[in-house]
C-alpha positions in Angstrom: -55.2 154.1 71.0 -57.5 154.3 73.7 -56.2 156.9 76.5 -57.2 154.0 79.2 -58.8 150.9 80.3 -61.3 150.6 82.5 -62.3 147.7 84.3 -63.6 145.6 87.5 -62.3 142.8 89.3 -65.0 140.5 89.6 -63.2 139.0 92.9 -63.0 142.5 94.8 -65.4 144.5 92.9 -63.1 147.4 92.4 -62.6 149.7 89.9 -58.7 150.0 88.4 -57.9 152.2 86.2 -55.0 151.0 84.4 -52.6 153.4 82.6 -51.8 152.3 79.1 -50.2 155.7 77.8 -47.2 155.0 79.6 -46.2 153.1 76.9 -47.4 155.9 74.2 -45.1 158.6 75.8 -41.9 156.3 75.8 -42.7 155.2 72.5 -42.3 159.2 71.1 -44.7 158.4 68.9 -46.8 161.3 71.0 -48.9 164.5 70.5 -50.1 167.3 72.5 -53.2 166.4 73.0 -52.1 162.7 73.8 -49.9 163.9 76.7 -52.0 166.4 78.2 -54.7 163.8 78.4 -51.7 161.1 79.8 -50.7 164.1 83.1 -54.3 164.5 83.3 -54.9 161.0 84.0 -52.0 160.7 86.3 -52.8 163.9 88.4 -56.3 162.8 88.9 -55.8 158.8 90.1 -56.6 159.4 92.9 -59.4 161.0 92.6 -61.0 158.1 91.7 -62.6 155.4 94.2 -61.4 151.8 94.9 -64.6 150.1 96.3 -65.7 152.0 99.2 -62.0 152.7 100.3 -61.1 156.7 99.4 -57.5 156.9 98.1 -57.9 161.3 98.0 -55.4 163.4 100.2 -58.1 164.8 102.2 -60.4 161.6 102.5 -56.9 159.2 103.9 -55.1 161.8 106.0 -55.2 161.8 109.4 -53.4 163.4 112.3 -51.8 161.4 115.9 -50.7 163.6 118.8 -47.6 161.6 120.5 -45.5 163.3 123.0 -43.6 164.9 120.3 -45.2 167.0 118.1 -48.3 165.8 116.0 -47.5 163.2 113.1 -49.3 163.7 109.9 -50.4 160.0 108.0 -52.5 158.9 105.5 -54.4 155.7 105.5 -56.3 153.3 103.2 -57.6 149.3 103.2 -58.2 149.3 106.8 -61.4 147.7 106.0 -59.9 144.8 103.8 -58.7 143.2 107.0 -54.7 143.0 105.7 -51.9 143.2 107.6 -50.1 146.6 108.1 -47.9 148.0 105.6 -45.9 151.3 106.6 -44.6 153.4 103.4 -41.6 155.6 104.6 -40.5 158.6 101.9 -37.4 160.0 100.8 -36.1 163.1 100.9 -35.2 166.1 98.5 -36.3 169.3 97.4 -40.6 169.3 98.0 -40.8 165.6 98.9 -43.7 164.6 101.4 -45.2 160.8 102.0 -47.9 161.4 99.6 -46.1 163.0 97.0 -43.7 159.2 96.9 -46.4 157.2 97.1 -49.5 158.6 95.5 -50.3 156.9 93.2 -49.5 153.3 94.8 -52.0 154.0 97.9 -55.1 152.4 95.8 -53.0 149.3 95.1 -51.5 148.6 98.0 -55.0 149.5 100.3 -56.3 146.5 98.0 -53.8 144.2 99.7 -53.0 145.4 103.1 -54.3 147.9 106.0 -51.8 150.8 104.1 -50.0 153.9 106.1 -48.0 156.7 104.0 -46.4 158.4 107.4 -45.1 162.1 107.0 -41.4 162.3 108.7 -40.8 165.2 111.1 -39.2 168.1 109.2 -40.5 167.8 105.9 -43.1 170.5 106.0 -45.9 168.3 107.4 -45.5 166.4 110.5 -44.2 168.8 113.0 -40.6 169.3 113.1 -38.4 168.1 116.4 -34.9 168.9 117.1 -32.4 165.9 115.5 -30.6 164.7 112.4 -33.5 164.2 109.9 -32.6 160.0 109.7 -32.7 159.7 113.6 -35.8 161.6 113.7 -37.5 159.4 111.1 -36.6 156.3 112.7 -37.7 157.9 116.2 -40.7 158.6 114.5 -41.8 155.7 113.0 -41.5 153.8 116.4 -43.7 156.8 117.9 -46.4 155.9 114.9 -46.4 152.2 115.7 -46.9 152.9 119.6 -49.4 154.9 119.2 -51.7 153.2 116.5 -50.7 149.8 118.9 -49.0 148.7 115.4 -46.6 146.1 117.3 -44.9 144.7 113.8 -45.4 145.9 110.0 -44.4 145.3 106.5 -41.8 148.2 105.4 -41.8 150.2 102.1 -38.5 152.7 102.4 -37.8 155.1 99.4 -34.1 156.3 99.4 -33.8 157.7 102.4 -37.3 156.0 103.7 -35.1 152.7 102.9 -31.9 153.9 105.1 -34.5 154.4 107.7 -36.1 151.2 107.2 -33.0 149.2 107.5 -32.2 150.5 110.5 -34.9 150.0 112.2 -34.8 146.3 111.3 -31.1 146.4 113.0 -32.6 148.2 115.9 -35.8 147.0 116.4 -35.8 143.7 114.5 -39.2 142.6 116.5 -41.1 145.0 114.9 -40.0 144.8 111.1 -42.3 142.1 109.3 -40.8 142.4 105.6 -38.8 145.1 104.5 -38.9 146.8 100.6 -36.1 149.2 99.8 -36.1 151.4 96.9 -32.5 152.5 95.7 -30.3 154.4 98.4 -29.2 151.5 100.4 -25.4 150.6 100.9 -22.1 152.9 100.0 -20.8 153.3 96.7 -18.5 150.6 95.2 -17.6 152.0 91.8 -19.6 155.0 91.4 -17.8 158.0 92.4 -19.7 159.8 95.6 -21.3 162.0 95.8 -23.0 160.9 92.7 -24.5 163.4 90.5 -28.1 163.3 91.5 -26.7 164.0 95.3 -24.5 167.2 93.7 -26.8 168.6 92.0 -29.0 168.5 95.4 -26.6 170.0 96.9 -26.2 173.0 94.8 -29.9 173.2 95.0 -29.8 173.3 99.0 -27.2 175.8 98.7 -28.7 177.9 96.5 -32.4 176.9 95.7 -33.5 178.4 92.6 -35.6 176.7 89.8 -33.7 176.3 87.4 -31.3 173.9 89.7 -34.7 172.3 91.0 -35.2 171.4 87.1 -31.7 170.2 86.5 -32.1 167.8 90.0 -35.6 166.8 89.4 -33.9 165.4 85.5 -31.5 163.3 87.4 -34.0 161.5 89.1 -36.2 159.7 86.5 -34.9 158.3 82.9 -38.2 159.6 81.1 -37.9 163.4 81.5 -41.7 163.3 80.3 -42.2 162.9 84.0 -41.3 166.4 85.3 -44.1 168.3 84.2 -44.2 171.9 84.6 -47.0 171.0 87.9 -44.3 168.8 89.4 -42.2 171.8 89.5 -44.5 174.4 90.9 -46.2 171.9 93.5 -42.6 170.9 94.7 -40.7 174.3 94.2 -43.4 175.5 97.2 -42.9 172.9 99.4 -39.4 173.3 98.9 -39.2 176.7 100.0 -41.2 175.8 103.3 -38.7 176.8 106.1 -38.8 173.6 108.1 -38.1 171.7 104.9 -35.3 174.1 103.9 -33.6 173.2 107.5 -34.0 169.7 106.9 -32.3 169.3 103.6 -29.4 172.0 104.7 -29.2 169.3 107.6 -28.7 166.3 105.2 -27.0 168.5 102.0 -25.8 171.4 102.5 -22.4 171.6 101.7 -21.3 172.3 105.0 -23.1 169.4 106.5 -21.7 167.0 103.7 -17.8 168.0 105.1 -18.9 167.4 108.3 -20.5 164.1 108.0 -17.1 163.0 105.9 -15.0 164.3 108.7 -17.2 162.4 111.1 -17.2 159.2 108.9 -13.2 159.2 109.0 -12.9 159.9 112.4 -15.7 158.0 113.7 -15.5 154.7 116.3 -19.3 154.2 115.6 -19.6 152.0 112.2 -21.7 153.4 109.4 -25.2 151.6 109.3 -24.0 149.2 106.0 -21.4 148.0 107.7 -24.1 146.8 110.2 -26.7 145.4 107.6 -25.4 141.4 108.3 -28.1 142.3 111.2 -31.0 142.5 109.5 -33.0 139.2 110.2 -36.5 140.2 108.1 -37.0 139.0 104.8 -35.9 142.1 102.3 -36.7 143.1 98.7 -33.7 145.4 97.4 -35.5 147.1 94.2 -33.4 149.8 92.1 -33.5 151.9 88.8 -31.0 150.8 86.6 -30.4 154.3 85.4 -30.4 155.6 88.8 -28.2 158.6 89.0 -28.9 159.5 92.8 -27.7 156.1 93.9 -26.4 154.1 90.8 -27.1 150.6 90.6 -23.4 149.2 92.0 -24.7 150.3 95.7 -27.2 147.5 95.7 -23.8 144.8 95.8 -23.6 145.5 99.6 -26.7 145.0 101.2 -27.9 142.0 98.8 -24.2 140.6 100.0 -24.3 141.7 103.7 -28.3 141.2 104.0 -29.0 137.6 104.8 -32.2 137.3 103.3 -32.4 139.7 100.8 -33.1 139.6 97.4 -32.3 142.3 94.4 -34.9 143.5 91.5 -33.3 145.7 89.0 -36.1 147.9 87.2 -34.8 148.6 83.4 -35.8 152.2 81.9 -36.3 153.2 85.4 -34.2 156.4 87.3 -34.1 156.6 91.1 -38.1 157.0 91.1 -38.5 152.9 91.1 -42.4 153.6 92.5 -43.6 156.6 90.2 -41.7 155.4 86.8 -41.7 151.5 86.8 -45.1 151.7 88.9 -47.2 148.7 87.9 -43.8 146.5 87.6 -42.8 147.7 91.0 -46.0 147.6 92.4 -46.4 143.7 91.5 -43.0 142.8 92.2 -43.7 144.1 95.9 -47.3 142.8 96.8 -45.7 139.5 95.3 -43.0 139.7 98.0 -45.1 140.9 101.0 -47.8 138.4 100.6 -45.8 135.3 100.3 
């Protein structure tokens, strides 16, 4: 079996690398050589160039000075003349926008002027005071204002989806279309906190590598994706002081109890009770085997958001953009291009 297929798209004259080894890994018919080759291809995906567009980490990394600190972001596809697309990352140990979307950036940059924004408090952009979900929303608006972006299409992974929904509710004129990846809504039939969130809470309260591995395994359907390299990368980032402070505010046991008490006594409705105010076209994407935000959660936004549609991917956990990469990208590009 060929390790990868290389071909040239004549219409855009771009080199595209299709990683056919995913099927080999899922089939179970693999050996050490094939697995090593797959991992090497995956890790080096963004060392390739798409036409004249550099989609490497250093080649796309930029900074924006704002009145509330410096925002780090990645930018690609500016020469394609496409509409702006902002990718909003999730939360969890060692998360960054780059780690969420690095393997999708080159594909989206062929169609859109694409940005990956690093939220404050996750060890990359400068930290600010306040709850991470609220400060993330503010950072998106500062980012758009700083770059002169009046309106943008957005993709939000998990917490990033919640940020996107809140922006669509409170600032509808800034969100053209919205794609969410799990995480939006409330538990209907599944227990709360879910298995994945319980493991995340255990890690946040007392971090160690074994707990990190258990949490990472809960994020995916195919555990081959949890490589030694991923574990080391996430561990190094998770112990960053700003990142750990943010995690404690969101997922620590004490923070969880405070959140539940607030929800029980607050006069302000939770964001999911206001989702009927999301007026932009919305694509909800979900992994059928998501153990962090199980698919029953999707029923709420699917019903409440007036112009929403739902796409569930089989054999896929919480990281849809990673585990169902090609199918996810096709669905998103078709939706955003309508």
